[in-house]
MIZA-565034 format. One record per residue (C-alpha): residue in three letters; x, z, y; residue number from 0. Coordinates in pm, whole numbers, plus 32768, in hexadecimal, padded with zeros to 4 digits. Each point is the difference from the previous one (the first is absolute). Layout:
<nodes>
res  x  z  y  n
ALA  X  Z  Y  NUM;
...
</nodes>
This chain:
<nodes>
res  x  z  y  n
UNK  62D6  A769  9141  0;
UNK  7F9A  8136  7F40  1;
UNK  8156  8000  7F5A  2;
UNK  80A8  7FDF  8154  3;
UNK  7F30  811F  8086  4;
UNK  8061  80DB  7ED7  5;
UNK  816F  7FA3  802A  6;
UNK  7FFA  805A  8172  7;
UNK  7F55  814A  7FB2  8;
UNK  8100  804F  7EF3  9;
UNK  8120  7FA5  80EA  10;
UNK  7F78  80E5  8110  11;
UNK  7FD5  811A  7F06  12;
UNK  8167  7FD6  7F85  13;
UNK  8088  8003  8165  14;
UNK  7F3D  813D  8051  15;
UNK  807D  809F  7EC2  16;
UNK  8166  7FA7  805F  17;
UNK  7FCF  8086  8162  18;
UNK  7F7D  8149  7F72  19;
UNK  810A  8017  7EF2  20;
UNK  8129  7FF9  80F4  21;
UNK  7FAE  8144  80C2  22;
UNK  7F8E  80A6  7EC1  23;
UNK  814F  7FBA  7F60  24;
UNK  80B6  808C  8132  25;
UNK  7F26  8137  7FF2  26;
UNK  8050  8024  7E8D  27;
UNK  8178  7FF6  804B  28;
UNK  7FDB  810F  810D  29;
UNK  7F42  80DE  7F0C  30;
UNK  8117  7FD7  7F01  31;
UNK  8101  8062  8104  32;
UNK  7F3C  8139  805D  33;
UNK  7FF1  8066  7E94  34;
UNK  8176  7FDC  7FD8  35;
UNK  803D  80D5  813A  36;
UNK  7F17  810D  7F7B  37;
UNK  80B4  800E  7EB7  38;
UNK  815C  7FF1  809F  39;
UNK  8016  809F  815A  40;
UNK  815F  7F79  802C  41;
UNK  7F80  7E9A  7FD8  42;
UNK  8009  7F4E  814C  43;
UNK  7F45  7EB9  802B  44;
UNK  7F81  7F45  8126  45;
UNK  7E99  7F8A  800E  46;
UNK  7FCE  7E91  8041  47;
UNK  7ED9  7FAD  80E0  48;
UNK  7ECB  7F71  7F59  49;
UNK  7FE8  7E89  8050  50;
UNK  7EB4  7FB2  80A9  51;
UNK  8045  7EBD  80BA  52;
UNK  8035  7F22  7ECB  53;
UNK  7ECF  807F  7F3E  54;
UNK  7F2B  7FE8  8138  55;
UNK  8066  7E94  8037  56;
UNK  7FC4  7FBD  7E90  57;
UNK  7EA5  809A  8016  58;
UNK  7FB1  7F2B  8130  59;
UNK  8072  7ECA  7F43  60;
UNK  7F26  806C  7ED5  61;
UNK  7ECE  7FF4  80DF  62;
UNK  802E  7E8C  8031  63;
UNK  7FA2  7F9A  7E96  64;
UNK  7EDA  80EF  800D  65;
UNK  7F82  7F5E  8140  66;
UNK  8029  7EA0  7F73  67;
UNK  7F4E  8066  7EBE  68;
UNK  7EE7  80A0  80CA  69;
UNK  7FD2  7EBE  80C6  70;
UNK  7FBC  7F36  7EC2  71;
UNK  7E98  800B  7F85  72;
UNK  7F92  7F46  7EC5  73;
UNK  7E89  7FC2  7FDF  74;
UNK  7FA2  7FD2  7E8D  75;
UNK  7F2D  7EE0  7F7E  76;
UNK  7E8A  802E  803D  77;
UNK  8040  80F6  8119  78;
UNK  7FFE  7FF5  817A  79;
UNK  80A4  80DD  8101  80;
UNK  7FC8  807B  8165  81;
UNK  8117  8074  80E6  82;
UNK  7FCA  8153  80A7  83;
UNK  80E1  8047  8127  84;
UNK  804F  815F  807A  85;
UNK  7FF6  7F78  8162  86;
UNK  7EEB  7EF8  8007  87;
UNK  7F2A  8071  7EDD  88;
UNK  7F73  7F00  7F0A  89;
UNK  808B  7EA6  8045  90;
UNK  7F27  7ECA  7FD2  91;
UNK  804E  7F0C  7EE8  92;
UNK  8011  8017  7E87  93;
UNK  8139  800D  7F2E  94;
UNK  7FC6  7F26  7ECE  95;
UNK  80BD  801D  7EB3  96;
UNK  8174  7FCF  8034  97;
UNK  8122  8097  80C8  98;
UNK  7FCF  807A  8165  99;
UNK  80E5  80AB  80F9  100;
UNK  7F87  8122  80DB  101;
UNK  809B  80EA  80FB  102;
UNK  8090  8125  7F3E  103;
UNK  7F8F  8162  8061  104;
UNK  7EF8  7F65  80E4  105;
UNK  7F23  7F1F  7F29  106;
UNK  7F62  8050  7EB3  107;
UNK  7F34  7F1B  7F1F  108;
UNK  7EAF  805F  7F68  109;
UNK  7FBB  7F3C  7EBE  110;
UNK  7E9E  7F8D  7FA2  111;
UNK  7F92  7F69  7EB5  112;
UNK  7F6B  7EA5  804A  113;
UNK  7F88  7FC2  7E9C  114;
UNK  7E94  8020  7F94  115;
UNK  7F73  815E  7FD1  116;
UNK  7ECF  8070  7F40  117;
UNK  7F0D  810E  8068  118;
UNK  7EFA  806A  7F02  119;
UNK  7EDF  80E4  8054  120;
UNK  7ED8  8078  7F3B  121;
UNK  7FD6  7F99  7E92  122;
UNK  8127  7F76  7F3E  123;
UNK  8086  7FCA  7EA3  124;
UNK  80F0  8101  7F75  125;
UNK  8069  7FEB  7E95  126;
UNK  7EE4  7F11  7FA9  127;
UNK  7EF4  80F7  8079  128;
UNK  7F36  8005  813E  129;
UNK  8084  810F  80E9  130;
UNK  7FD2  806A  816B  131;
UNK  8132  7FDB  80DF  132;
UNK  8074  811A  80E1  133;
UNK  7F88  7F4A  8136  134;
UNK  7E95  7FE7  7FA0  135;
UNK  7F21  7F05  80AE  136;
UNK  7E91  805F  7FFE  137;
UNK  7F0B  7F44  80DF  138;
UNK  7E8A  8011  803E  139;
UNK  7F13  7EDB  7FE0  140;
UNK  7ECD  7FAF  80CF  141;
UNK  7F2B  80DA  7F1A  142;
UNK  80E8  8128  8038  143;
UNK  8092  7FF9  7EA1  144;
UNK  8170  804F  7FD0  145;
UNK  80CC  7EEE  7F5D  146;
UNK  8166  801D  7F81  147;
UNK  80D8  7ED1  8045  148;
UNK  8148  7F8D  7F69  149;
UNK  80BA  7F43  8113  150;
UNK  815D  7F6A  7FFA  151;
UNK  80A5  7F78  813C  152;
UNK  8137  7F27  7FFA  153;
UNK  80B9  8004  814D  154;
UNK  8156  7FDD  80A2  155;
UNK  80A7  8043  8150  156;
UNK  800A  7EEC  8104  157;
UNK  8175  7FBA  803C  158;
UNK  7FBD  7FA5  816B  159;
UNK  7F60  8152  804F  160;
UNK  80F2  80F4  7F61  161;
UNK  806D  8082  8156  162;
UNK  7E96  8053  8058  163;
UNK  7FCE  80A6  7EAC  164;
UNK  8134  80D9  8036  165;
UNK  7FA1  8058  8166  166;
UNK  7E8A  8043  7FF2  167;
UNK  7F9B  8052  7E99  168;
UNK  8035  813D  7F37  169;
UNK  8104  7FDD  7EF0  170;
UNK  7FE5  7F8F  7EF2  171;
UNK  7F05  7F1C  80A6  172;
UNK  7F65  7F6A  7EC9  173;
UNK  7FC4  814F  7F57  174;
UNK  7F70  809D  813B  175;
UNK  7F2D  7EDC  807E  176;
UNK  7F81  7F2B  7EDD  177;
UNK  7F2F  8105  7F40  178;
UNK  7F26  806F  8127  179;
UNK  7FCD  7E9B  807A  180;
UNK  7F8F  7F8D  7EA4  181;
UNK  7F17  8128  7FD1  182;
UNK  7F6E  7FD5  815E  183;
UNK  7FBD  7E8D  7FCC  184;
UNK  7F45  8032  7EB8  185;
UNK  7F39  812A  807F  186;
UNK  7FA1  7F3A  8135  187;
UNK  7F90  7ED1  7F35  188;
UNK  7F53  809C  7ED1  189;
UNK  7ECB  808E  80B7  190;
UNK  7F9C  7E9F  8060  191;
UNK  7FB5  7FA3  7E93  192;
UNK  7F38  808D  7EE2  193;
UNK  809D  8077  7EBF  194;
UNK  7F85  7ECF  7F46  195;
UNK  8091  7F13  8104  196;
UNK  8151  80AD  7FF8  197;
UNK  7FFE  8008  7E83  198;
UNK  7F92  7E9D  7FB4  199;
UNK  7F5D  7F0A  80EE  200;
UNK  80DE  8028  8136  201;
UNK  8136  8098  7F6A  202;
UNK  80E8  7EE7  806E  203;
UNK  7F66  7FFC  815B  204;
UNK  803C  8176  8029  205;
UNK  8168  7FDA  7F87  206;
UNK  8042  7EDF  80F1  207;
UNK  7F77  80C0  812B  208;
UNK  80C7  8137  7FA5  209;
UNK  8139  7F28  7FE1  210;
UNK  7FC2  7F71  815A  211;
UNK  7FD0  8158  809F  212;
UNK  8137  8091  7F5A  213;
UNK  80D2  7ECF  8059  214;
UNK  7F98  800E  8172  215;
UNK  8041  8174  8022  216;
UNK  8154  7FFE  7F56  217;
UNK  8075  7EB9  809E  218;
UNK  800D  80A5  8157  219;
UNK  80EF  8103  7F73  220;
UNK  80F0  7F04  7F61  221;
UNK  7F79  800E  7E9C  222;
UNK  7F92  7EB9  7F5C  223;
UNK  7EF0  801F  7EF6  224;
UNK  802C  7F01  7EEA  225;
UNK  7ED5  8057  7F28  226;
UNK  7EEF  8103  7FD7  227;
UNK  7F7C  802A  7E9A  228;
UNK  7EC7  80B8  7F96  229;
UNK  8054  8059  7E9A  230;
UNK  7EF2  80F9  7F9E  231;
UNK  7EB2  8091  8077  232;
UNK  7F82  814C  7F7D  233;
UNK  7E8A  802E  8026  234;
UNK  7F40  814C  7FF6  235;
UNK  7F9B  805C  7E9D  236;
UNK  7E85  7FFB  8037  237;
UNK  800F  7EC0  80C6  238;
UNK  80E1  7F5F  7EF9  239;
UNK  7F02  8051  7EEF  240;
UNK  7EDC  7F7B  80CE  241;
UNK  80C8  7ECE  8062  242;
UNK  805B  7FC3  7E96  243;
UNK  7E8F  8001  7F9C  244;
UNK  7FA8  7F23  8126  245;
UNK  8115  7F13  7FA9  246;
UNK  7F83  7FEF  7E99  247;
UNK  7EA3  7FA8  8079  248;
UNK  8088  7F03  80F2  249;
UNK  80D0  7F72  7EEA  250;
UNK  7ECA  7FE0  7F23  251;
UNK  7F48  7F5F  8123  252;
UNK  8122  7F13  8035  253;
UNK  8000  7FAC  7E90  254;
UNK  7E8B  7FB4  8009  255;
UNK  802F  7F29  8135  256;
UNK  811D  7F4C  7F58  257;
UNK  7F31  7FC6  7EC8  258;
UNK  7EDD  7F83  80D4  259;
UNK  80E7  7F18  80BB  260;
UNK  808C  7F84  7EB6  261;
UNK  7EA2  7FB8  7F79  262;
UNK  7F9D  7F4F  8140  263;
UNK  813D  7F34  7FEE  264;
UNK  7FB2  7FA8  7E95  265;
UNK  7EA6  7F88  8067  266;
UNK  808E  7F3C  8121  267;
UNK  8109  7F6C  7F20  268;
UNK  7EF0  7F93  7F08  269;
UNK  7F38  7F61  811C  270;
UNK  8132  7F51  8085  271;
UNK  805A  7F86  7EA4  272;
UNK  7E9D  7F76  7FD0  273;
UNK  800B  7F54  8153  274;
UNK  8159  7F79  7FB6  275;
UNK  7F8E  7F80  7EAD  276;
UNK  7ED0  7F55  809B  277;
UNK  80D2  7F64  8112  278;
UNK  80FE  7F9B  7EFD  279;
UNK  7EF5  7F51  7F32  280;
UNK  7F7B  7F50  8138  281;
UNK  815D  7F97  805E  282;
UNK  8042  7F8D  7E9D  283;
UNK  7EBE  7F2F  7FFD  284;
UNK  8053  7F6B  8153  285;
UNK  8160  7FBA  7F89  286;
UNK  7F7E  7F56  7EC3  287;
UNK  7F10  7F29  80CA  288;
UNK  810C  7FA1  80F8  289;
UNK  80F3  7FB5  7EE8  290;
UNK  7EFE  7F1F  7F57  291;
UNK  7FBF  7F4A  8148  292;
UNK  8171  7FD5  8034  293;
UNK  802A  7F86  7E9A  294;
UNK  7EE3  7F06  802C  295;
UNK  8097  7F83  8145  296;
UNK  814F  7FED  7F59  297;
UNK  7F74  7F39  7EDC  298;
UNK  7F47  7F12  80EE  299;
UNK  813D  7FD2  80CB  300;
UNK  80C9  7FD7  7EC6  301;
UNK  7F16  7EEE  7F7A  302;
UNK  8052  7F2D  8130  303;
UNK  8168  7FFC  7F92  304;
UNK  7FC2  8014  7E88  305;
UNK  7F45  7EB3  7FD8  306;
UNK  810F  7F2A  80A2  307;
UNK  80FE  80C3  7F3D  308;
UNK  7F46  7FBE  7EB8  309;
UNK  7FE7  7E8D  8056  310;
UNK  8172  7FF5  8046  311;
UNK  8040  80B5  7EBA  312;
UNK  7F31  7EF9  7F42  313;
UNK  80BF  7EE6  80A7  314;
UNK  8142  80B2  7FB6  315;
UNK  7F93  8023  7E92  316;
UNK  7FB7  7E8A  7FED  317;
UNK  814F  7FAD  8097  318;
UNK  80A9  80EC  7F12  319;
UNK  7F46  7F5F  7ED7  320;
UNK  806B  7EA5  8071  321;
UNK  815F  807D  8030  322;
UNK  7FFE  8095  7EA3  323;
UNK  7F72  7EB9  7F72  324;
UNK  810D  7F32  80AD  325;
UNK  8104  80F4  7F8B  326;
UNK  7F79  7FEC  7E9A  327;
UNK  800B  7E82  8006  328;
UNK  815E  8001  8089  329;
UNK  8066  80FE  7EFD  330;
UNK  7F61  7F2B  7EE9  331;
UNK  80B1  7EC7  807C  332;
UNK  8144  80BD  8013  333;
UNK  7FCA  8084  7E9D  334;
UNK  7FB1  7E9C  7F80  335;
UNK  8134  7F73  80A6  336;
UNK  80C9  811F  7F71  337;
UNK  7F71  7FBB  7EA4  338;
UNK  8051  7E89  801F  339;
UNK  815D  8056  8069  340;
UNK  8019  80F4  7EDE  341;
UNK  7F7D  7EFA  7F06  342;
UNK  80F4  7EFC  8084  343;
UNK  8117  80F9  7FE2  344;
UNK  7F8F  805B  7E9F  345;
UNK  7FEF  7E8F  7FA0  346;
UNK  8158  7FC4  8089  347;
UNK  807B  8132  7F48  348;
UNK  7F68  7F87  7EBA  349;
UNK  8091  7EA5  8031  350;
UNK  8150  8099  803D  351;
UNK  7FD6  80D5  7EC8  352;
UNK  7F94  7ECA  7F37  353;
UNK  8126  7F34  8081  354;
UNK  80E8  811C  7FAE  355;
UNK  7F6A  8022  7EA2  356;
UNK  8014  7E8B  7FC4  357;
UNK  8168  7FFF  8072  358;
UNK  8045  8124  7F1B  359;
UNK  7F57  7F53  7EDA  360;
UNK  80BF  7EC1  8043  361;
UNK  8140  80BE  8013  362;
UNK  7FAF  80BB  7EBE  363;
UNK  7F9E  7EBE  7F50  364;
UNK  813E  7F58  8075  365;
UNK  80C9  812C  7F8E  366;
UNK  7F4C  8004  7EAD  367;
UNK  8032  7E8D  7FD4  368;
UNK  816B  801F  804E  369;
UNK  801C  8128  7F17  370;
UNK  7F4B  7F48  7EE6  371;
UNK  80D5  7ECD  803F  372;
UNK  8138  80D2  7FE8  373;
UNK  7F7D  80A9  7EC6  374;
UNK  7FAC  7EAD  7F66  375;
UNK  815B  7F81  804F  376;
UNK  808E  813F  7F6C  377;
UNK  7F2D  7FDE  7EC5  378;
UNK  8060  7E97  7FE0  379;
UNK  8168  8062  8011  380;
UNK  7FD4  8134  7F21  381;
UNK  7EDE  7FDF  7F09  382;
UNK  8064  8144  7F55  383;
UNK  7F78  80C6  8127  384;
UNK  7EA8  7FB1  7F7A  385;
UNK  804A  80BA  7EC3  386;
UNK  8086  8126  80C6  387;
UNK  7EC9  800B  80D6  388;
UNK  7F21  7FF0  7ECE  389;
UNK  80BE  8113  7F53  390;
UNK  7FEF  80E3  8131  391;
UNK  7E87  7FCD  801C  392;
UNK  7FCA  8047  7E8B  393;
UNK  8093  8160  8017  394;
UNK  80D5  80CB  80E0  395;
UNK  80BC  8087  7ED2  396;
UNK  809C  7EB1  7FA9  397;
UNK  8169  7FDD  8062  398;
UNK  806E  7EA2  8056  399;
UNK  8159  7F72  7FCC  400;
UNK  8060  7EBC  80A8  401;
UNK  80E3  7F1F  7F32  402;
UNK  806C  7E9D  803A  403;
UNK  7F31  7EEE  7F6A  404;
UNK  8122  7F29  7F8D  405;
UNK  7FF5  8082  7E94  406;
UNK  813E  80BE  8003  407;
UNK  7F50  813F  7F9D  408;
UNK  7F53  7FBD  7EBC  409;
UNK  7F38  8142  8009  410;
UNK  7F57  7FAE  813D  411;
UNK  7FBD  7EA1  7F9C  412;
UNK  7F56  806E  7EC0  413;
UNK  7F32  8107  80B5  414;
UNK  7F7B  7F0A  80FE  415;
UNK  7FAF  7F05  7EF4  416;
UNK  7F3D  80FB  7F34  417;
UNK  7F4C  8072  8133  418;
UNK  7FA4  7EA2  805D  419;
UNK  7F83  7FBF  7EA1  420;
UNK  7F27  813A  7FFF  421;
UNK  7E95  7FA0  8045  422;
UNK  7FAF  8147  80BC  423;
UNK  8117  7FD5  80F7  424;
UNK  7FAC  7E92  8026  425;
UNK  7E96  8054  804D  426;
UNK  8064  80FE  8104  427;
UNK  80EA  7F0B  809D  428;
UNK  7EEB  7EFD  8010  429;
UNK  7F14  80FF  80A1  430;
UNK  810A  8055  80FF  431;
UNK  8042  7E97  8054  432;
UNK  7E93  7F9C  8034  433;
UNK  7FC3  80C1  8149  434;
UNK  8137  7F6E  8092  435;
UNK  7F81  7EA5  7FB5  436;
UNK  7EBD  8033  80CD  437;
UNK  809E  8002  8158  438;
UNK  80B0  7EC2  7FAE  439;
UNK  7EC1  7F6D  7F86  440;
</nodes>
């Protein structure tokens, strides 16, 4: 809306400028014509009339944007407005932040700041040092001593009472009304208290009462007090020195009282600890006695169930022993039967081995007999094999030659005859033939 208002104002200004430029241009042309006539008397020109109707209509039209722009009022954030009519005076109601439309040339809007304001009087901090503000606030206590106060008030306008503020209060209302009300409240309240009460013991009470007085007085005029702060108290120099000494003595007295209280508490703590220890011992003895009684009762009650249980355990042990004995006998019988079965099996195995061995021996004997019988038949058919066998047993270096025994080979015949006649060979042949004769024997 601010942009629209600026555009309307600019449009009105341009229209007015155009309305003023048209007659000015006509006047400029007439002046040029007059100059030409002055320079050349023979120059004849007719003057055109200056147009006033068109520029006048244009000026009237230019007033329309100005009127529309004047009817638009924008209240900024944190502000409030009051309409003031040239006919009816201040109108009731508050214009809150936003766009509002008023009657142009008749109504105007007075803007008030609705945000919190601060008023500081008396002592304050400037640049880290204690300084006295322009609006000093000095009050007198009950003793008649002058005290300097540092007071800060945080306040704001009541939005519902802006019309009353504009109508009845001097402007600016906060600057004209808040300082005297604050000073009056503190100067009215301070004589009811002593310096010491204001400084220490009843400082918060004094501040609360002053806040109440200031709030009531300003609330009727449309100003809401948010908080009243008492930041600093400046005492008279002589009183401050005396109060400092008194405070030191009171502090020493308080320290002594605190030490006395601490000692008394230590003594009381020792007494309580002794009593607690004695009671604890009594309780412990009573607890031990009760626990022994309970244990004795428990043992007596347990014996009623223990004896039958022991008897049952003895019977159970006997039954278990008999069961173990029966199991041992059965195990022994089973082992004996197993051993008998094992011995029978071993005997059968040995018999089977003996039968097998006897069968083997019989088979070997039969095979040997058959072999010897075949060898005897062979020797009977070929007696010379005996000589070959003898020669092979005499030495492994002897080479044997088999020749027929029919006398066709004279060399062999002579050799065998000489060998048969030799006593050594004959003896060996006899020794070889004797073992063979024993089986037959």
